[in-house]
N, C-alpha and C positions, 0 to 999 in steps of 0.2 A: 503494499500499498503505500502511496507516494508521501502521504502525508498523515504516519501514522498517530495513532491518539496519546494523548501526554496524561500518563499518572498523574495523581494528587501533590504524591510528593515532587519539588523542585529538582528537576537532574542538575548534572554539573554542567552540560551543555545551555542551558537555561538560566542556570546563574551566573555562567560569563557572558552570555546575551542580555541580561540584566546589569552586567557591570557594565558592557559595551555601551549599552541607550545612555549611560550618564556620562562619557567620554567624549571627547571632540568631536563635532559632528562628520566630519569627512571621515576621520579614520574608523570611526564606530561604525558607519554606514559599511565601508571594504571589510571591515571584519567580520562585519555581522552578513554579511553576504557570503563570506568564506564559512562562516561558522555553520550557517545555514546549510548550505551544499555539501559540507560535510556530514552532518546531521541527517542526508538525504531529505531535507526539506525543502532544497531549493532545485529543481530539476534541468540544470544547466548544463548540457553533454553529459549522456550516457555514453558507455564504452559499446561501440559497433561490434556485433557478433563476430563480423570476419574483416579482415583488412578492405576497406573502401577504393574501389576504381575513380569517384566523382566526391570531389570537395564543394561543390557549388552546383544550383542549379538554374538555367534561366529558362522559365516556361511562358513561351507564347502561345496565349490565348485569344483563336480566333472565334470572337464570339457571333453563334447564327448560326455556323454548320456550312462548312466551306464546300462547295459543288467536286466531289472527288473525281467523276468521270470528265470534268473538264480542267483537271488542274494535274490528277497522280495517274487515274486508272482508266488509261484510252480501253474503247470499247465500240468497235469496229461495226459488230451485230446491230446494235443499238443503233448505229445511224441506217443499218438497211432494213430496220424495223420500225423506222421513224414512222410514227404515223398510228401505227397498229395498236390493237386492245391487247391486255394483258389477258393470259387465262383465268377464266373466273375463279379457280382452284389456287391462284396465288393474293386475290385480293380478297378471299371469303372473312378469314380471319384478322385483316390487317388495318391498322389504325392510322389515320393520317389527320394532319392539322386541319389542311381546308382540301383537299382533293376529293370530288365526287367522283366516285367508284364506278357509276353507271357510265360515264363519258370519258373518262380518262383514257390517255394515250400516250405511247413510249414518244420520247423526246429525244432524239440526237444529239450531238453537239458538234460545233462550227470550229471546235479547235484543232490546232496540228502539233500530232506529239510525235518527236524525233528524241533518238537517243542520244545519250552523254555520260561521258567518262568514260575509263576501262570497263566499268560493271554494264556498260548499256544502258542507263535504266532510260525509262520513257516518260519524258515530262512535257508540260504543255508549251505553248509557244507564248503562254503570259508567265512564264518564271522565266526567263533568259538568264536572271541572275544566278539565281538557285540553281539553275542548269548546270555550272560552272562548277559546283560544291557535289556533285551528285555521289563520287566516289567518297566522300565526309558523312554522307547521310545513309541512314538505314527506314526504307519506308515500309511504313507496314501498311497495306493493304487491304487485310483484314480483321480491321474494325470493325465492333458492335457493339451496344448497350440495347439496355431495354427501357428508355425516357424516349418519348416522341417529343416532348415539348420543354421549352428553349429552361426554363427556371428547374426543375428537378433535372432536365438533361445536363448543364452545366454546375449546379450541385456533385448531380455523381461524379462527374468526371474530376472536378475540383477536391472534394470531400472523399467521396467514395459511399457516398450515401443521398438518395434524391430528398432528404428532408434537410431543413432549416438546422442549425444548431451543432451540426459536427465541425469537427478540426479540418483545415484543408491540408494539402499534403505539405506546404509550405511552412505550415504550425508542427506539424509531424515531425519533418524534418530537421527542426530547431528544436522542437524539443527533445529531440533521439542525441543530437550532435552540439547542440549548444553553437551559437555564432563565433567566426573569430575576426569579429569587431567589436571594439569597443568603444568606438564613435559611433556607429553608425545602425541601425538594427538590423538583425539576422534574416528579416523577411522583409521585402516592400516591394510596393505594389503600386506601376504607374498605368496610365490608362489615355488611349487615345478613342474618343465615343463620338458615337452620331449619335442614335437612340438613346445609348447609357446601358448598364447593364442588368438585368431580370433580378437577381439575385442582391446587388447593392454590397454592402459589406459581409453579407454571408460568405460571399466570394472569395473574403481573403479572413475569416475571422478564425478564432483560437478554440471556437465549441466552447466546450468543458474542458479544456485544457488551461492552465494558469495565463493571464491574461497579456505575460510578456511576448508568448508566442505569437499573436496575433499579428497582421501584415501590415506594414505602415505605409499608407497611400501618399505617394509623395508628387509634386505638381515639378515638371522639367527646367521650370523659368522661375525665374524673382525667389523668394523665400518657400524651400521646398514643402513643407509645412506649415500651414498659418498658424499664425500667432506665435512662432518659433522664434521671433526676435522681439530682443528687450523694448517693450514702448519707450517710445524717448523722454529721456530723463531721469529713465532706471539706470543707474551704475552697476558696474559688475562684484563690485563689494556689498553692495545692497541685496542684487538677486543671488547671493552667493548665502548671503545670511538669510535670504528666506527659502531659502531650498534646505539650508541645515536644519532651521526651525521648523518645517512642514517634515521633513525626516525624521526627526526627534519627534516629533507626536507620531509619526505612524510607526516608530519604533515603539515607544510607549503601548500605541493601541495592540501593538502584535505581543507584547508581552503579555497584554491582559486576556485576548482572545486566541493568538496561534493562529489565526486566519493569515492561508498561504497568499491571497490576493494583496494581503498589505505589502507583503515581500511586493511581488510585483508591481506595487503601487512605487516603492521605493526604486525599485529598479528604472520606472520608466521617467519619476522625475531627474535622476542624474544621469542616465541618456539622453533625455531632450538638454540638459546643461550640456553636455559634451558635445553634442549633435550641431549647438548652435555657432560653433566654429568649425567643423567637418562635414557638416551639407551643404553650406554656399562653395565651400574648397570643390566637390563632388562636383557642383553643379556648374562650374567655370570651366568651360572650353579652350579657353586664350591657350592654353599649353598643349594643346591638340596639334597636329599638321595641317596643314592646309591639305594633303594629299588624304589624311584619314576622314577629315571633314568632307570632302566629297566623295571617298567612295562610299560613307554613309547615305550621303543626298541631304545633309544637315540642312544647307541652302537651298532645297528648292522651293518652289512657291505654287501654292495653288489658293485658291479662293478662301478655305476653310484653315490652313495650316496644318493638315493630317500628315502631308507627305515631310513636311520637315519637324513634326512635332513627333509622329511615330520614330524617324530617324535619328532623331535627338535621343529619343525614350531607348533604345538599340545600343546606343554608344553609351548613355550613362548607366545600361548593364552590363555591358562589360569595364566600367570604371567601378560598380559595385564592388563586381566577383574580385576585382583587383585590391580592393580594400575590407575584405573579407567578409562580404555580406553573402549570406548564405543560399536563401533564395529569392531571387527576382521575379515576379510574375509581369508581362505586359500584358495588355489587353488592346484588342484589336476591335473595333463594333462597325457595322454590322456584315455580317456575310450571309444574312438573311435575306435571299433574293428568290423569292416567292414570284416575283416580274421582272424585268430588264436585267435577265441576269446577264446576258453578255456584255451590255455597258457596264454594271456595277460589279460584276466580276472584273472587268479590266479596271477599272476603279482602284479596286481594293487590292490587287497585285502591283498597281502603280506603285500603290500607298506603302506595301511591305517588301515585295520580291528585291529589292536590291538594299536596302539596310540588313534586313535579315541574311544575304548572302555575304553582306559585308563585315558583320559580326563574327558568323564563323571564320571567315578569311582573317581577322582581324585578331579573333581569339588563337587562330593555328599559328600566326605569326608570330605571336606573343609566348607560345608553348604554354598556354592558358587553357587550351581545347582538351588536351590529353583528363583532366580532373574538371572540367565545365562541363554538365552535360546539358544539351539544348534539346528542347521538347518543343514542336509545332502541330497545333491542332485543335479541332473544336469541340462541341458536344456530341455533335453526330453530322451525319453528311445529308446529300440532296437527292432523290425520287430520280428515277429514269423516266420515271412520267412527266410529262409537262402538266403545270398545275392548271387548271381546269376551274379557280375557286368563281362561284357566282357573283354575277358583278362583272366579271373580268372578260373584253369584249375578244381581247387573242390570248396565247398561251405561250407564255415569254419567260417563266420561271419556272422552278422546283420546288417540291414541297418536302417538310424536315423527313429524313431517313434513318431511322436508328439500325437497321439491319447491316447495311458494310460502310463503311468510311472508312478514311485514312489519314492517319499521323507518322510524323517523322520525327527520327531522334539524331542525336550527332555527338560526340564528343564524348566526354565522364565515363568511360568502357564500355563504349557501344561498339560492334562492328559496322563501321561505314559500308557504302558500297554495294547494298544489298537489298531486295526486296522481299518481303517477308508475308505470305498468305498470296491467296486470288479470291477474286470473287467471279459471278458466273459471267457467261456472256454477254448482258446486257447490264451489269452493276446492280443485280435485285440483292442478292444474298451471296455470304461466304464461303468461298467453294471448298479451301482449302485452309490448313493453319488457323484456326479463328484465335481473335484477341481481344477479349474483355477489357473494361474499365480497370475492371480489379487486377486484372493479368500483368495491365501496364503499370499498374501501382506496386503491385510485387515485384517488377522488372526492377521501377526504381528505387524501391527499396534497397535491392538486393545490391545495384551500385552504389548504394551511400551505406555496403556493409552491416544490412539489417536483415536478418529473418523477418519478413511483414507477419508472419504467427508470433514473435514472440516481444514486438515493439508496442506494447499494451499501456494505456492507464486506465486505473480503475475508478468508475463513473454510478453513484447509484447501484450499488453492490455487483457491478460487473466489468469486466476487465474490457476496456473498447479498442480496435485496432484500427487502421483505415483501408482495411480491405473486406473487416468485419468478419464473415464467415466462408470468404470466398478467396480468388486468386491462385494461379500458379506463374511462376519465374517463367518466360518465353526465353529459355539459352539460348534461340539460336539470334537475341540482339545482342548478347553480351560476346565483346571481345577476347 
């Protein structure tokens, strides 16, 4: 049990903590944290079960569900059958978000696929930059899940459960390994949003884990976190005294209650103080070369600033892992093309393709890709059927499709230059080597040195884990 119940008699460790609560605030705070860690009351880095291959993770979450047959999984047969109906047997028990089954028809793809790299990976003409990294990525074409709407699908992909209130993958990894940075959060989130995220903060929640493991939402310009900087007229000395007084009260409160969230509160105040100098330096790109800025496309121009914003986020992700941030989650929405698929998919790949490829190449050149895992994917894919939603005069998009979709990984102990799994000739279902979201999570945990069945947290009388009671490691992904 992570926070064991204390006996009525005061333990030696508690007596020590009582003494420390009356010493100098700064020294007492650091020493208290050390004692709590030694007592097992502060879960800041557990021992991996075996040697990890990955130290950091950058998860590129493409909110909305990217169309796999237009990007990663070419289907010539689908083009041949364009306009034809599916057999009723396939549609009988299937749920759609918007498609009307009776009049649904297959819709081919106008995209051109070409083989790239020594591995000969087929990738869409919408991915010219990523195509140069084909030998570095492992493309999983046989992903599937059991959620066909955005909110439960995103929560499942990010937390292992379609329900709110569970810790995310980033929270679990920080719970397991702790943060390698003393001046920045171990888990940082940055967004480039069109419509926003259905799950909101649940997408980077600590759930039932201590709140120190929640993701910190950063902005990519100005102050990274609102209200991080001191208001005008507040001196550093005054701030130090204020934090010391607050932490002194928090420590006294902890002595009275033993509640673990008070420890998290102390940590958060101290981290925020250290971030006041570290975070602005992180966001300052003046030291980056012109070639690096151009490679990521930081100075690209578009009306809403999505191109430059996402490019900047990708560059900042590299800077974060350099500074010890354990888990960086970049969100880009929306890939939910129920209509105008060709135009909007081209727009999304214009935003993302160049900086994502630059991120892979930059990490590789700096020797960071070997222990930095990159994951790219959404919550599900798109249907091979065109969406014939009521009220739409023409069919120009695809509906949600959880039965088969694509995700790719690179670096961090992943064997690149390979395609895992396959789908049937129209992309309806998985044909070989199925990989559920739970399997992806199990494999990521394996890369970070954890048996996904053994990294648990006791909550409400039960030992929870990221993969719940599911998941198997995809050995083919491991280098």
